[in-house]
N, C-alpha and C positions, 0 to 999 in steps of 0.2 A: 609407406609411413615409417617415421622414426621408431615408433613403439614396436612395430613388427621387426624392424632390423635389430633392435636391442634384444628382442626375445630370441631371434635366430642366432645372434652372437652368443647368448648365454647357453643355448642348446649345444652349439659347437664347442664351447669351452668345457662343458660338462662331459661331452662325448670324449674329448681328449683326456680329461681326468680319468674317465672310466677305462680307457686304454692303458693308462699308466698303472692304475690299481690292479687291473687284470694281469699285467706283466709282472708286477711285484708279487702278486699271489702265486703265480707259476714259479717264480724264482724261490720264494719261501718254501713252496712245496718240494722243490728239487733238493734244497738244502736240508729240509726236514727229513727226507728219506735217508740222506747220508748220515746225519747226526744221530737219528734215531737208531740206525743200524749199529753205530758205535756204542751207543748207550745200552742197547739190548745185548750186545755181545759182551760188554764189560760187566753187566749186572750179575750173571751167575758167579763170576770170579769174586766180585765184591761180597756177595751173599755168603759164599763158601768161606771166604777169608774171615768175615765176621763170625761165622759159626765156629771155626776153629779157635779164634781168639776167645770167644765166649766160653768155650769148653775148657780151654786151658786156664783162663782167669778165674773160673768158678772153683778151681781146685787149688789156687795159689793164695798166699798172703799178699795183700796190696803193698806191703813194705818192701817187696823185693826190688822195686824200681820206682824212681821218682815220678815217672809219668803216670803211675797209678795212685799216687798219694795225694790226697786233698790237703791244701794248706789251711792252717787254722783260721787265718784271716786273709781274704782275697780283697785287695784294694786296687789293683791295676789289671784291667781286662782288655784284651785285644779281640777285635771283631774282623773277621775276613768276610767282606761283603761283596756279593756278585750282582751286577746289572748288565745290561746290553751296551754295546758300543754305539748302536743307532736306535732311533726312535721308530715311529710309525708301526708300533706293535700294541696299540691300545693302552691299557692301564698296567702293562707288565712291569715297566721300570718303577712306576709310582707305588705299586703295591710293595715292592721290595724295599724301596726307600722308606715308605711309611712304617713298615714293620721294624726297620733298623732304628728309625728315630724313636719309636715307641719303646723299644728295648733299651736303647741308650738312655732315654729319660728314666726308666726304671732303675738302671744301674746307678745313675748319678743320684737319684733319690735315696739309694742305699749307701751313698758315700763312696762310690767306686769311680776311679778314673778310667775313661774309655779312650782308646786309640783305634784307628781304622787301617786295615789293609784293603785297598779297593781294587776290584777286578771289573773293568768295564768303564767306558768313557762317561756314560750318563751319571753313574754314581759318583765318579771322581769330580765332575764339574759341579754336581749339586752340593756335595759335602765341602769342597774347597771354598765355594762362594759363601758358605755359612760358617766358616772358620772352625770346622771340626778338626781335631788333631789327626793328621794323616801320617802314618808310618811309611807306607809305600803304595804305589798305584801301578796297575798293569792294564794297558789298553791295547786294543787291536791285536789280541793274541788268540782269540777264539779260532778254532780250526787249525792252529799251529802248535797247540799245547802237546807236549810229550811228557813222558815219565821223568825225564831228567829235570825239566822245569818244575814239575810238581814236587819232586824230591828236594829240590833246592828251597822251595817254599816251606816244606815240612821241616827241613833242617833249620831254617831261620827261626821258625816259631819254637822249636825245641831248644835251640841255643838261647833264645831270649828267656824262655821259661827256666832253664837250668841256671842261667845267670841272674835270675830273680828280677828281671826287667818287667816281666808280667807274671801274674798269678793264675790267670785262666785265659783260655782262648776259645772263641766260639766262631760259628760260621753261619751266614744267612744266604740261602740260594733258593731258586725256584725249582721245586720238585715236579717232574712231569707226571701227572696223574692220568690225563687223557687229552684229546685234541682240544677240548673246550675247558679244561681245568689245569692250571698250573699254580701249585700251592707254595707260597713263601714258607720256607722251613728253617728252623733254628736247630743247629747241631752243636754239641759241645765237643771240642777237639782235645783240649788239654785242661785238667788231667783226664786221662782216658777213663770213661765209664762204660765198659762193655756191657751188652745186654745181659740181664740176669737170667740164668737158666734155672727153672724150678726143679727141685729134686724129685726123682721118681717119674719124670716125663718119659713115656715109652718111645723107643726109637732113638734115644740119645746116644750118639756115637762115642766110643771109647777109643782114643788115639794112643798108639804106642810111639814114643818119641825117642830119637837118638840124636845127640847124646843124652838129652833129658828134657822134660817138659818146661822146667824153669828157664833153661838156656834158650829154648825155642820161643817162649813167650817174650823174653827180653829182646830177641831179634825181631819179633813181629810187631812190637809196639810202635816203633818209628814208622814202619811200613804201613801200619794201620792208619796213621794220620795222612800219609800220602794217598792211600786208597780213597779215603774220605774226600780229600780235596779233588782228586781226579774225577770221582763220581759226581761231585758238585759241578765241575766244568761240563761234563756231558749232559747232566740233567738240566742245567741252566741254559745251555746252548740249544738243546732240543726244545725246551719250553719257550725260548725266545722266538724260534721259527714257527712254532705252532701258534703263538699269540699273534705274530705278524701275519700269518696266513689267514687266521680268523678275522683280523682287523681289516685286511685288504679285501676279503670276501664281503664283509659288511659294507665296506666303502663302495665296492662295485655295485652291490644291490641298491645302496642309497642313490648312487648316480643314475641307475636305471629308473628308479622311481622319480627322481627329479626330472629326468628327460621326459618321462611320460606326462608329468604335471605341466612342464613347460610347453610341451607339444599341444596339450589340451588348451592352455592359455593362449597359445599362438593361433590355434584354429578358431577360438572364440573371438579373438581380436580381429582376425582376417574376416570372419563372417560379419562382424559388426562394421568393419570398414566397407565391405561390399554392399551391405544393406544401406549404409549412409550414402554411398555413391548412387545407388539406384533411386533412393529417395530424392536426391538432388536432380537426377535426370528426369524423374517423373514430375517433380515440381517445376522444372524448367519447361517441360513440354506443356504442362497445364497453363503456364504463364504465357506461352506463345499463342494459345488459342484465342 
């Protein structure tokens, strides 16, 4: 019967889809192990870097460097926004885009002009179609990012800030919390606001600096921005693979459930067809008597 053939065709199509989602899940898991290792290896360095910067900044006057000084009136804001280059990772990209749109709306409501530096094809395509002002875009660079590229991004932001083209710079990326949670995070890049260290906290390290703490802090400030950006690359890439792995795992489970349901429908339809044929045979035999 045509109905049975249609059901079998659907079952075959869903089985092929399940094979694809399983393969994508395995690929995402392999990439996740690699990127998660990079992120975990970089995290102690980034944490110690922030600790040293906080220690030095807590003892210094913010007027020693322009990157530490807040401007009286900030009217031009730059947002470095991260998304993935590909989809099929659930609501990962849309969560980042939604957070960016909400934040941009708040800035515009406060009378500020916003421009975007976009990392990732999904964010670039989305914001360009909606005529957002885009300063620069970087696509297909995940996995190939090195410190030279990140330093160049940091230098461009610092140069634009020093030339008063922008008054503030922020960054939105997905912070990897766990395999099931990737949190869109907003970080202020410029002016630098190091974490405040409470006085009298036990165990606070005291650093001896040569030639001096002030000179060391001035050298560390531009590097701090680069460290923040590189950390965002690692965090966002790891979060993308985790989200895709979870999405493909859910898709595989949904395919299995759909196959079970279609198989049940097929068996019922086949049984109904057999019953109808038997009734026809019995009816024909009775008519011949």
